[in-house]
OpenMM code with the backbone's topology and positions (N, CA, C; nanometers):
from openmm import Vec3, app, unit

residues = "MET VAL GLU PRO THR ILE VAL GLU ARG ASP GLU GLN PRO TYR VAL ALA LEU ARG GLY LYS VAL PRO MET ASP GLY ILE ALA ALA PHE ALA ASP ARG MET HIS GLU VAL ILE GLY TRP ILE ALA ALA ARG ASN ILE GLU PRO VAL GLY ALA PRO PHE PHE LYS TYR ASP VAL VAL ASP MET ASP GLU GLY LEU VAL MET GLU ILE GLY PHE PRO ILE GLU GLU ARG HIS SER GLY GLU GLU GLU ILE VAL GLY GLY VAL LEU PRO ALA GLY ARG TYR ALA GLY VAL THR HIS HIS GLY HIS PRO ASP GLY LEU LEU GLY ALA THR ARG ASP LEU LEU ALA TRP ALA GLU LYS GLU GLY LEU GLU TRP ASP ALA ASN GLY ASN ASN TRP THR CYS ARG LEU GLU VAL TYR LYS SER ASP PRO ARG GLU VAL PRO ASP MET ASN ASP TRP GLU THR GLU LEU LEU PHE ARG LEU CYS ASP".split()
positions = [
    Vec3(-0.4796, -13.6325, -10.4936),
    Vec3(-0.5992, -13.7160, -10.4858),
    Vec3(-0.7109, -13.6503, -10.5661),
    Vec3(-0.7877, -13.7314, -10.6358),
    Vec3(-0.9070, -13.6835, -10.7059),
    Vec3(-1.0119, -13.6494, -10.6007),
    Vec3(-1.0882, -13.5458, -10.6259),
    Vec3(-1.1898, -13.5026, -10.5298),
    Vec3(-1.2943, -13.6126, -10.5070),
    Vec3(-1.3189, -13.6499, -10.3827),
    Vec3(-1.4229, -13.7479, -10.3533),
    Vec3(-1.5606, -13.6946, -10.3903),
    Vec3(-1.6523, -13.7858, -10.4101),
    Vec3(-1.7899, -13.7502, -10.4412),
    Vec3(-1.8844, -13.8367, -10.3580),
    Vec3(-2.0085, -13.7953, -10.3560),
    Vec3(-2.1136, -13.8769, -10.2957),
    Vec3(-2.2025, -13.9247, -10.4097),
    Vec3(-2.2261, -14.0544, -10.4141),
    Vec3(-2.3073, -14.1128, -10.5202),
    Vec3(-2.4208, -14.1938, -10.4592),
    Vec3(-2.5312, -14.1977, -10.5314),
    Vec3(-2.6445, -14.2844, -10.4950),
    Vec3(-2.6323, -14.4119, -10.5758),
    Vec3(-2.6399, -14.5242, -10.5092),
    Vec3(-2.6315, -14.6538, -10.5776),
    Vec3(-2.7576, -14.7341, -10.5511),
    Vec3(-2.8042, -14.8036, -10.6550),
    Vec3(-2.9127, -14.8994, -10.6376),
    Vec3(-2.8542, -15.0266, -10.5781),
    Vec3(-2.9406, -15.1110, -10.5210),
    Vec3(-2.8899, -15.2392, -10.4724),
    Vec3(-2.8378, -15.3195, -10.5909),
    Vec3(-2.7394, -15.4044, -10.5649),
    Vec3(-2.6748, -15.4792, -10.6723),
    Vec3(-2.6473, -15.6230, -10.6270),
    Vec3(-2.7151, -15.7217, -10.6884),
    Vec3(-2.6828, -15.8612, -10.6569),
    Vec3(-2.5383, -15.8931, -10.6963),
    Vec3(-2.4795, -15.9871, -10.6250),
    Vec3(-2.3425, -16.0288, -10.6556),
    Vec3(-2.3192, -16.1711, -10.6077),
    Vec3(-2.2094, -16.2296, -10.6549),
    Vec3(-2.1582, -16.3554, -10.6005),
    Vec3(-2.0112, -16.3342, -10.5685),
    Vec3(-1.9641, -16.4031, -10.4636),
    Vec3(-1.8274, -16.3790, -10.4175),
    Vec3(-1.7746, -16.4973, -10.3374),
    Vec3(-1.6451, -16.5000, -10.3246),
    Vec3(-1.5760, -16.5905, -10.2337),
    Vec3(-1.5552, -16.5125, -10.1050),
    Vec3(-1.5910, -16.5715, -9.9916),
    Vec3(-1.5837, -16.5025, -9.8624),
    Vec3(-1.4785, -16.5706, -9.7761),
    Vec3(-1.4048, -16.4910, -9.6996),
    Vec3(-1.3068, -16.5490, -9.6093),
    Vec3(-1.2593, -16.4518, -9.5042),
    Vec3(-1.2017, -16.5075, -9.3978),
    Vec3(-1.1342, -16.4262, -9.2961),
    Vec3(-0.9868, -16.4296, -9.3314),
    Vec3(-0.9285, -16.3108, -9.3461),
    Vec3(-0.7962, -16.2967, -9.4041),
    Vec3(-0.7093, -16.2096, -9.3130),
    Vec3(-0.5870, -16.2555, -9.2805),
    Vec3(-0.4969, -16.1659, -9.2069),
    Vec3(-0.4514, -16.0531, -9.2990),
    Vec3(-0.4067, -15.9442, -9.2414),
    Vec3(-0.3644, -15.8281, -9.3208),
    Vec3(-0.2618, -15.8661, -9.4275),
    Vec3(-0.1687, -15.9547, -9.3938),
    Vec3(-0.0662, -15.9920, -9.4911),
    Vec3(-0.1126, -16.1020, -9.5865),
    Vec3(-0.2386, -16.1409, -9.5782),
    Vec3(-0.2913, -16.2463, -9.6648),
    Vec3(-0.3856, -16.1970, -9.7734),
    Vec3(-0.4014, -16.0651, -9.7863),
    Vec3(-0.4954, -16.0103, -9.8844),
    Vec3(-0.4567, -16.0501, -10.0264),
    Vec3(-0.3294, -16.0405, -10.0605),
    Vec3(-0.2864, -16.0735, -10.1973),
    Vec3(-0.3135, -16.2198, -10.2299),
    Vec3(-0.2858, -16.3097, -10.1352),
    Vec3(-0.3116, -16.4523, -10.1590),
    Vec3(-0.4610, -16.4781, -10.1755),
    Vec3(-0.5433, -16.4087, -10.0982),
    Vec3(-0.6883, -16.4246, -10.1117),
    Vec3(-0.7336, -16.3706, -10.2470),
    Vec3(-0.6791, -16.2559, -10.2876),
    Vec3(-0.7145, -16.1973, -10.4176),
    Vec3(-0.6781, -16.2912, -10.5318),
    Vec3(-0.5707, -16.3676, -10.5153),
    Vec3(-0.5298, -16.4626, -10.6190),
    Vec3(-0.6324, -16.5733, -10.6412),
    Vec3(-0.7302, -16.5838, -10.5533),
    Vec3(-0.8352, -16.6857, -10.5681),
    Vec3(-0.9534, -16.6356, -10.6521),
    Vec3(-0.9404, -16.5162, -10.7092),
    Vec3(-1.0471, -16.4610, -10.7940),
    Vec3(-1.0834, -16.5574, -10.9064),
    Vec3(-0.9856, -16.6339, -10.9543),
    Vec3(-1.0138, -16.7290, -11.0625),
    Vec3(-1.1204, -16.8312, -11.0217),
    Vec3(-1.1328, -16.8596, -10.8925),
    Vec3(-1.2362, -16.9525, -10.8459),
    Vec3(-1.3753, -16.8940, -10.8691),
    Vec3(-1.3899, -16.7646, -10.8432),
    Vec3(-1.5180, -16.6971, -10.8660),
    Vec3(-1.5473, -16.6935, -11.0165),
    Vec3(-1.4459, -16.6603, -11.0948),
    Vec3(-1.4628, -16.6548, -11.2407),
    Vec3(-1.5041, -16.7919, -11.2943),
    Vec3(-1.4381, -16.8974, -11.2478),
    Vec3(-1.4728, -17.0327, -11.2914),
    Vec3(-1.6135, -17.0721, -11.2514),
    Vec3(-1.6541, -17.0356, -11.1304),
    Vec3(-1.7882, -17.0674, -11.0815),
    Vec3(-1.8936, -16.9972, -11.1674),
    Vec3(-1.8707, -16.8698, -11.1961),
    Vec3(-1.9637, -16.7925, -11.2790),
    Vec3(-1.9714, -16.8523, -11.4199),
    Vec3(-1.8557, -16.8816, -11.4774),
    Vec3(-1.8508, -16.9352, -11.6142),
    Vec3(-1.9208, -17.0704, -11.6232),
    Vec3(-1.9045, -17.1557, -11.5231),
    Vec3(-1.9662, -17.2890, -11.5244),
    Vec3(-2.1186, -17.2811, -11.5216),
    Vec3(-2.1723, -17.1691, -11.4764),
    Vec3(-2.3183, -17.1521, -11.4667),
    Vec3(-2.3723, -17.0562, -11.5718),
    Vec3(-2.2872, -17.0172, -11.6646),
    Vec3(-2.3248, -16.9240, -11.7719),
    Vec3(-2.3858, -16.7951, -11.7184),
    Vec3(-2.3302, -16.7464, -11.6079),
    Vec3(-2.3732, -16.6187, -11.5506),
    Vec3(-2.2804, -16.5111, -11.6047),
    Vec3(-2.3378, -16.4035, -11.6507),
    Vec3(-2.2598, -16.2936, -11.7064),
    Vec3(-2.2446, -16.1831, -11.6018),
    Vec3(-2.1218, -16.1501, -11.5594),
    Vec3(-2.1056, -16.0362, -11.4677),
    Vec3(-2.1565, -15.9084, -11.5345),
    Vec3(-2.2073, -15.8164, -11.4536),
    Vec3(-2.2589, -15.6899, -11.5073),
    Vec3(-2.1724, -15.5710, -11.4647),
    Vec3(-2.0544, -15.5997, -11.4153),
    Vec3(-1.9658, -15.4927, -11.3734),
    Vec3(-1.8294, -15.5459, -11.3366),
    Vec3(-1.7459, -15.4574, -11.2881),
    Vec3(-1.6070, -15.4882, -11.2555),
    Vec3(-1.5979, -15.5711, -11.1269),
    Vec3(-1.4910, -15.6509, -11.1133),
    Vec3(-1.4707, -15.7261, -10.9891),
    Vec3(-1.4452, -15.6314, -10.8726),
    Vec3(-1.4745, -15.6802, -10.7522),
    Vec3(-1.4582, -15.5961, -10.6337),
    Vec3(-1.4080, -15.6772, -10.5153),
    Vec3(-1.3518, -15.6042, -10.4194),
    Vec3(-1.3265, -15.6563, -10.2852),
    Vec3(-1.4293, -15.5875, -10.1972),
    Vec3(-1.4992, -15.6641, -10.1159),
    Vec3(-1.5950, -15.6077, -10.0200),
    Vec3(-1.5432, -15.6412, -9.8810),
    Vec3(-1.5222, -15.5379, -9.8010),
    Vec3(-1.4743, -15.5570, -9.6643),
    Vec3(-1.5931, -15.5458, -9.5695),
    Vec3(-1.6178, -15.6506, -9.4924),
    Vec3(-1.7265, -15.6491, -9.3945),
    Vec3(-1.6752, -15.6169, -9.2546),
    Vec3(-1.5555, -15.6661, -9.2232),
    Vec3(-1.4915, -15.6377, -9.0948),
    Vec3(-1.3479, -15.5967, -9.1242),
    Vec3(-1.3086, -15.4820, -9.0726),
    Vec3(-1.1717, -15.4342, -9.0892),
    Vec3(-1.1117, -15.4232, -8.9492),
    Vec3(-1.0280, -15.5197, -8.9158),
    Vec3(-0.9625, -15.5233, -8.7859),
    Vec3(-0.8146, -15.5509, -8.8111),
    Vec3(-0.7324, -15.4504, -8.7931),
    Vec3(-0.5902, -15.4620, -8.8264),
    Vec3(-0.5207, -15.5715, -8.7461),
    Vec3(-0.5687, -15.6018, -8.6257),
    Vec3(-0.5054, -15.7039, -8.5427),
    Vec3(-0.5630, -15.8427, -8.5665),
    Vec3(-0.6943, -15.8522, -8.5732),
    Vec3(-0.7611, -15.9819, -8.5864),
    Vec3(-0.7778, -16.0271, -8.7307),
    Vec3(-0.7647, -15.9362, -8.8244),
    Vec3(-0.7798, -15.9717, -8.9655),
    Vec3(-0.9043, -15.9102, -9.0252),
    Vec3(-0.9271, -15.9439, -9.1496),
    Vec3(-1.0373, -15.8881, -9.2266),
    Vec3(-1.1367, -15.9984, -9.2609),
    Vec3(-1.2635, -15.9646, -9.2611),
    Vec3(-1.3638, -16.0513, -9.3203),
    Vec3(-1.3990, -15.9837, -9.4516),
    Vec3(-1.3696, -16.0529, -9.5609),
    Vec3(-1.3860, -15.9883, -9.6906),
    Vec3(-1.4398, -16.0862, -9.7939),
    Vec3(-1.4851, -16.0288, -9.9024),
    Vec3(-1.5346, -16.1054, -10.0169),
    Vec3(-1.4679, -16.0512, -10.1425),
    Vec3(-1.4414, -16.1410, -10.2372),
    Vec3(-1.3971, -16.1002, -10.3697),
    Vec3(-1.5006, -16.1545, -10.4666),
    Vec3(-1.5551, -16.0665, -10.5501),
    Vec3(-1.6632, -16.1129, -10.6348),
    Vec3(-1.6947, -16.0216, -10.7510),
    Vec3(-1.8121, -16.0511, -10.8085),
    Vec3(-1.8613, -15.9788, -10.9248),
    Vec3(-2.0083, -15.9451, -10.9072),
    Vec3(-2.0503, -15.8273, -10.9547),
    Vec3(-2.1937, -15.7976, -10.9605),
    Vec3(-2.2571, -15.8808, -11.0713),
    Vec3(-2.3797, -15.9261, -11.0468),
    Vec3(-2.4545, -16.0041, -11.1459),
    Vec3(-2.5950, -15.9466, -11.1583),
    Vec3(-2.6664, -15.9890, -11.2605),
    Vec3(-2.7989, -15.9327, -11.2910),
    Vec3(-2.9037, -15.9692, -11.1858),
    Vec3(-2.9110, -16.0963, -11.1489),
    Vec3(-3.0171, -16.1426, -11.0589),
    Vec3(-2.9578, -16.2087, -10.9354),
    Vec3(-3.0327, -16.2056, -10.8275),
    Vec3(-2.9866, -16.2667, -10.7029),
    Vec3(-2.9601, -16.4154, -10.7234),
    Vec3(-2.8574, -16.4624, -10.6567),
    Vec3(-2.8210, -16.6036, -10.6593),
    Vec3(-2.7785, -16.6407, -10.5185),
    Vec3(-2.8187, -16.7578, -10.4730),
    Vec3(-2.7858, -16.7970, -10.3358),
    Vec3(-2.6420, -16.8432, -10.3209),
    Vec3(-2.5755, -16.8730, -10.4323),
    Vec3(-2.4404, -16.9260, -10.4247),
    Vec3(-2.4432, -17.0733, -10.3882),
    Vec3(-2.3273, -17.1340, -10.3798),
    Vec3(-2.3125, -17.2735, -10.3381),
    Vec3(-2.1648, -17.3017, -10.3201),
    Vec3(-2.1360, -17.4089, -10.2490),
    Vec3(-1.9982, -17.4429, -10.2153),
    Vec3(-1.9353, -17.3244, -10.1419),
    Vec3(-1.8188, -17.2774, -10.1846),
    Vec3(-1.7525, -17.1655, -10.1167),
    Vec3(-1.8003, -17.0300, -10.1661),
    Vec3(-1.8789, -17.0271, -10.2701),
    Vec3(-1.9266, -16.9013, -10.3288),
    Vec3(-2.0570, -16.8607, -10.2603),
    Vec3(-2.0635, -16.7358, -10.2155),
    Vec3(-2.1835, -16.6845, -10.1507),
    Vec3(-2.2526, -16.5851, -10.2426),
    Vec3(-2.3825, -16.5757, -10.2289),
    Vec3(-2.4596, -16.4747, -10.2994),
    Vec3(-2.4979, -16.3652, -10.2016),
    Vec3(-2.5160, -16.2462, -10.2527),
    Vec3(-2.5552, -16.1357, -10.1675),
    Vec3(-2.6060, -16.0200, -10.2500),
    Vec3(-2.6368, -15.9115, -10.1812),
    Vec3(-2.6831, -15.7895, -10.2462),
    Vec3(-2.6092, -15.6723, -10.1824),
    Vec3(-2.5373, -15.5965, -10.2657),
    Vec3(-2.4764, -15.4737, -10.2168),
    Vec3(-2.5897, -15.3761, -10.1905),
    Vec3(-2.5945, -15.3143, -10.0733),
    Vec3(-2.7106, -15.2321, -10.0381),
    Vec3(-2.7186, -15.1014, -10.1165),
    Vec3(-2.8418, -15.0615, -10.1421),
    Vec3(-2.8665, -14.9312, -10.2039),
    Vec3(-2.8359, -14.8224, -10.1019),
    Vec3(-2.8122, -14.7027, -10.1503),
    Vec3(-2.7933, -14.5906, -10.0601),
    Vec3(-2.6874, -14.4947, -10.1076),
    Vec3(-2.6515, -14.4034, -10.0177),
    Vec3(-2.5490, -14.3030, -10.0462),
    Vec3(-2.4115, -14.3599, -10.0117),
    Vec3(-2.3172, -14.3360, -10.1021),
    Vec3(-2.1801, -14.3816, -10.0827),
    Vec3(-2.0851, -14.2648, -10.1036),
    Vec3(-1.9819, -14.2585, -10.0211),
    Vec3(-1.8704, -14.1675, -10.0470),
    Vec3(-1.7720, -14.2454, -10.1315),
    Vec3(-1.7258, -14.1834, -10.2386),
    Vec3(-1.6367, -14.2543, -10.3281),
    Vec3(-1.5264, -14.1666, -10.3828),
    Vec3(-1.4209, -14.2339, -10.4254),
    Vec3(-1.3094, -14.1673, -10.4912),
    Vec3(-1.2463, -14.2681, -10.5868),
    Vec3(-1.1945, -14.2195, -10.6974),
    Vec3(-1.1265, -14.3052, -10.7935),
    Vec3(-0.9762, -14.2894, -10.7752),
    Vec3(-0.9088, -14.4018, -10.7597),
    Vec3(-0.7628, -14.4045, -10.7444),
    Vec3(-0.7007, -14.4487, -10.8756),
    Vec3(-0.6081, -14.3703, -10.9268),
    Vec3(-0.5328, -14.4057, -11.0472),
    Vec3(-0.3921, -14.4427, -11.0023),
    Vec3(-0.3528, -14.5669, -11.0264),
    Vec3(-0.2193, -14.6104, -10.9886),
    Vec3(-0.2205, -14.7501, -10.9314),
    Vec3(-0.1071, -14.7916, -10.8831),
    Vec3(-0.0885, -14.9255, -10.8284),
    Vec3(-0.1806, -14.9462, -10.7079),
    Vec3(-0.2386, -15.0659, -10.6934),
    Vec3(-0.3243, -15.0923, -10.5778),
    Vec3(-0.2560, -15.0714, -10.4431),
    Vec3(-0.1225, -15.0743, -10.4383),
    Vec3(-0.0528, -15.0450, -10.3126),
    Vec3(-0.0860, -14.9054, -10.2614),
    Vec3(-0.1282, -14.8161, -10.3493),
    Vec3(-0.1627, -14.6802, -10.3104),
    Vec3(-0.3028, -14.6668, -10.2537),
    Vec3(-0.3786, -14.7770, -10.2508),
    Vec3(-0.5163, -14.7691, -10.2027),
    Vec3(-0.5250, -14.7356, -10.0539),
    Vec3(-0.4268, -14.7771, -9.9762),
    Vec3(-0.4298, -14.7450, -9.8338),
    Vec3(-0.4252, -14.5938, -9.8139),
    Vec3(-0.3379, -14.5265, -9.8869),
    Vec3(-0.3312, -14.3808, -9.8781),
    Vec3(-0.4579, -14.3142, -9.9286),
    Vec3(-0.5138, -14.3666, -10.0386),
    Vec3(-0.6384, -14.3121, -10.0924),
    Vec3(-0.7523, -14.3313, -9.9925),
    Vec3(-0.7523, -14.4448, -9.9238),
    Vec3(-0.8545, -14.4707, -9.8220),
    Vec3(-0.8413, -14.3719, -9.7069),
    Vec3(-0.7194, -14.3508, -9.6619),
    Vec3(-0.6980, -14.2530, -9.5531),
    Vec3(-0.7464, -14.1146, -9.5949),
    Vec3(-0.7154, -14.0750, -9.7195),
    Vec3(-0.7585, -13.9439, -9.7691),
    Vec3(-0.9107, -13.9346, -9.7745),
    Vec3(-0.9756, -14.0423, -9.8195),
    Vec3(-1.1219, -14.0432, -9.8274),
    Vec3(-1.1829, -14.0340, -9.6878),
    Vec3(-1.1285, -14.1079, -9.5934),
    Vec3(-1.1793, -14.1038, -9.4560),
    Vec3(-1.1617, -13.9640, -9.3956),
    Vec3(-1.0474, -13.9021, -9.4211),
    Vec3(-1.0232, -13.7663, -9.3689),
    Vec3(-1.1191, -13.6665, -9.4323),
    Vec3(-1.1421, -13.6783, -9.5634),
    Vec3(-1.2355, -13.5896, -9.6325),
    Vec3(-1.3759, -13.6040, -9.5736),
    Vec3(-1.4196, -13.7292, -9.5547),
    Vec3(-1.5545, -13.7530, -9.5022),
    Vec3(-1.5694, -13.6960, -9.3615),
    Vec3(-1.4658, -13.7102, -9.2792),
    Vec3(-1.4719, -13.6551, -9.1440),
    Vec3(-1.4836, -13.5031, -9.1493),
    Vec3(-1.4040, -13.4402, -9.2368),
    Vec3(-1.4089, -13.2939, -9.2528),
    Vec3(-1.5474, -13.2480, -9.2993),
    Vec3(-1.6122, -13.3299, -9.3840),
    Vec3(-1.7452, -13.2969, -9.4359),
    Vec3(-1.8571, -13.3326, -9.3379),
    Vec3(-1.8223, -13.3984, -9.2267),
    Vec3(-1.9220, -13.4365, -9.1275),
    Vec3(-2.0061, -13.5565, -9.1696),
    Vec3(-1.9526, -13.6399, -9.2549),
    Vec3(-2.0255, -13.7581, -9.3022),
    Vec3(-2.0051, -13.8739, -9.2053),
    Vec3(-2.1075, -13.9552, -9.1913),
    Vec3(-2.1018, -14.0686, -9.0996),
    Vec3(-2.1112, -14.1987, -9.1779),
    Vec3(-2.0168, -14.2904, -9.1521),
    Vec3(-2.0146, -14.4194, -9.2208),
    Vec3(-2.1240, -14.5103, -9.1686),
    Vec3(-2.1741, -14.5967, -9.2556),
    Vec3(-2.2692, -14.6997, -9.2159),
    Vec3(-2.1875, -14.8187, -9.1659),
    Vec3(-2.1424, -14.8056, -9.0431),
    Vec3(-2.0571, -14.9074, -8.9825),
    Vec3(-2.0819, -14.9081, -8.8326),
    Vec3(-2.0552, -15.0225, -8.7737),
    Vec3(-2.0648, -15.0360, -8.6295),
    Vec3(-1.9280, -15.0840, -8.5815),
    Vec3(-1.8453, -14.9919, -8.5395),
    Vec3(-1.7090, -15.0281, -8.5022),
    Vec3(-1.6319, -15.0743, -8.6246),
    Vec3(-1.5809, -15.1956, -8.6204),
    Vec3(-1.5046, -15.2523, -8.7313),
    Vec3(-1.5935, -15.3198, -8.8354),
    Vec3(-1.7235, -15.3271, -8.8092),
    Vec3(-1.8170, -15.3947, -8.8999),
    Vec3(-1.8808, -15.2932, -8.9940),
    Vec3(-1.8659, -15.3172, -9.1234),
    Vec3(-1.9133, -15.2254, -9.2260),
    Vec3(-2.0361, -15.2830, -9.2959),
    Vec3(-2.1317, -15.1956, -9.3306),
    Vec3(-2.2438, -15.2386, -9.4129),
    Vec3(-2.1958, -15.2631, -9.5547),
    Vec3(-2.1124, -15.1734, -9.6082),
    Vec3(-2.0580, -15.1931, -9.7418),
    Vec3(-1.9377, -15.1022, -9.7625),
    Vec3(-1.8227, -15.1650, -9.7801),
    Vec3(-1.6968, -15.0948, -9.8065),
    Vec3(-1.6319, -15.1678, -9.9229),
    Vec3(-1.6208, -15.0995, -10.0374),
    Vec3(-1.5806, -15.1656, -10.1619),
    Vec3(-1.4545, -15.1070, -10.2230),
    Vec3(-1.3783, -15.1951, -10.2871),
    Vec3(-1.2743, -15.1566, -10.3825),
    Vec3(-1.3186, -15.2190, -10.5145),
    Vec3(-1.3515, -15.1375, -10.6136),
    Vec3(-1.3989, -15.1849, -10.7431),
    Vec3(-1.2850, -15.1690, -10.8434),
    Vec3(-1.2384, -15.2814, -10.8973),
    Vec3(-1.1228, -15.2805, -10.9885),
    Vec3(-1.1707, -15.2621, -11.1322),
    Vec3(-1.1581, -15.1384, -11.1814),
    Vec3(-1.2109, -15.1022, -11.3131),
    Vec3(-1.1181, -15.1415, -11.4272),
    Vec3(-0.9916, -15.1683, -11.3998),
    Vec3(-0.8952, -15.2015, -11.5046),
    Vec3(-0.8847, -15.3527, -11.5215),
    Vec3(-0.8935, -15.3979, -11.6444),
    Vec3(-0.8774, -15.5389, -11.6773),
    Vec3(-0.7281, -15.5649, -11.6967),
    Vec3(-0.6673, -15.6538, -11.6165),
    Vec3(-0.5233, -15.6786, -11.6287),
    Vec3(-0.4795, -15.7252, -11.7677),
    Vec3(-0.5723, -15.7852, -11.8437),
    Vec3(-0.5383, -15.8272, -11.9807),
    Vec3(-0.5224, -15.7064, -12.0719),
    Vec3(-0.5937, -15.5985, -12.0416),
    Vec3(-0.5872, -15.4773, -12.1236),
    Vec3(-0.4913, -15.3733, -12.0662),
    Vec3(-0.4727, -15.3759, -11.9342),
    Vec3(-0.3844, -15.2807, -11.8666),
    Vec3(-0.2881, -15.3624, -11.7793),
    Vec3(-0.1845, -15.4201, -11.8410),
    Vec3(-0.0956, -15.5075, -11.7635),
    Vec3(-0.0105, -15.4348, -11.6597),
    Vec3(0.0161, -15.3063, -11.6804),
    Vec3(0.0967, -15.2302, -11.5853),
    Vec3(0.0069, -15.1834, -11.4705),
    Vec3(0.0263, -15.2413, -11.3528),
    Vec3(-0.0578, -15.2088, -11.2377),
    Vec3(-0.0484, -15.0614, -11.1986),
    Vec3(0.0575, -14.9936, -11.2383),
    Vec3(0.0707, -14.8512, -11.2092),
    Vec3(-0.0305, -14.7667, -11.2867),
    Vec3(-0.0931, -14.8269, -11.3876),
    Vec3(-0.1933, -14.7575, -11.4690),
    Vec3(-0.3359, -14.7989, -11.4350),
    Vec3(-0.3543, -14.8778, -11.3305),
    Vec3(-0.4878, -14.9265, -11.2954),
    Vec3(-0.5762, -14.8150, -11.2401),
    Vec3(-0.7070, -14.8371, -11.2561),
    Vec3(-0.8089, -14.7476, -11.2001),
    Vec3(-0.8949, -14.8290, -11.1039),
    Vec3(-0.9043, -14.7809, -10.9813),
    Vec3(-0.9818, -14.8484, -10.8778),
    Vec3(-1.0731, -14.7472, -10.8111),
    Vec3(-1.1980, -14.7855, -10.7925),
    Vec3(-1.2953, -14.6984, -10.7267),
    Vec3(-1.3165, -14.7468, -10.5833),
    Vec3(-1.3019, -14.6560, -10.4881),
    Vec3(-1.3322, -14.6852, -10.3476),
    Vec3(-1.4713, -14.6321, -10.3197),
    Vec3(-1.5554, -14.7139, -10.2585),
    Vec3(-1.6921, -14.6734, -10.2249),
    Vec3(-1.7255, -14.7212, -10.0838),
    Vec3(-1.7617, -14.6289, -9.9957),
    Vec3(-1.7975, -14.6628, -9.8597),
    Vec3(-1.9400, -14.6117, -9.8343),
    Vec3(-2.0270, -14.7014, -9.7874),
    Vec3(-2.1668, -14.6628, -9.7654),
    Vec3(-2.1770, -14.5672, -9.6466),
    Vec3(-2.2617, -14.4651, -9.6656),
    Vec3(-2.2886, -14.3661, -9.5619),
    Vec3(-2.4189, -14.3984, -9.4906),
    Vec3(-2.4334, -14.3496, -9.3682),
    Vec3(-2.5594, -14.3656, -9.2951),
    Vec3(-2.6708, -14.2933, -9.3693),
    Vec3(-2.7905, -14.3467, -9.3565),
    Vec3(-2.9081, -14.2838, -9.4190),
    Vec3(-2.9447, -14.1560, -9.3467),
] * unit.nanometer
topology = app.Topology()
chain = topology.addChain("A")
for resn in residues:
    res = topology.addResidue(resn, chain)
    for name in ("N", "CA", "C"):
        topology.addAtom(name, app.Element.getBySymbol(name[0]), res)
């Protein structure tokens, strides 16, 4: 595992598709990213960063409340199934995962263990997270082999 780091992030407006997803439904939900891309393109909005998954509730039994979206320059309220929001500013624990997204669960466990060892406290209330992100830095058109993908995990820390 690459050594985790703590980073300061400014707030970041975004738009995303939001849904409650069972654990085995994450891939099907991710396949709906084209809806977000189409919505952005229809409004001539230019993303300012890589696509992400944002987890708001992580409950292995009841499912996940998550968003798939893109950071954008200015706040937007969204419409239809697309929601607008702002990723909060603050300190984040992060690590970059190189490899297939199937390895993200292990990378997440490693990051959580590292943070516990360092005495860091997550900005979460039980299963509800202020901001827990998977940022997909690799463009599948440029990096078709998922084993070569780069993904950044970022979890907001308490102030």
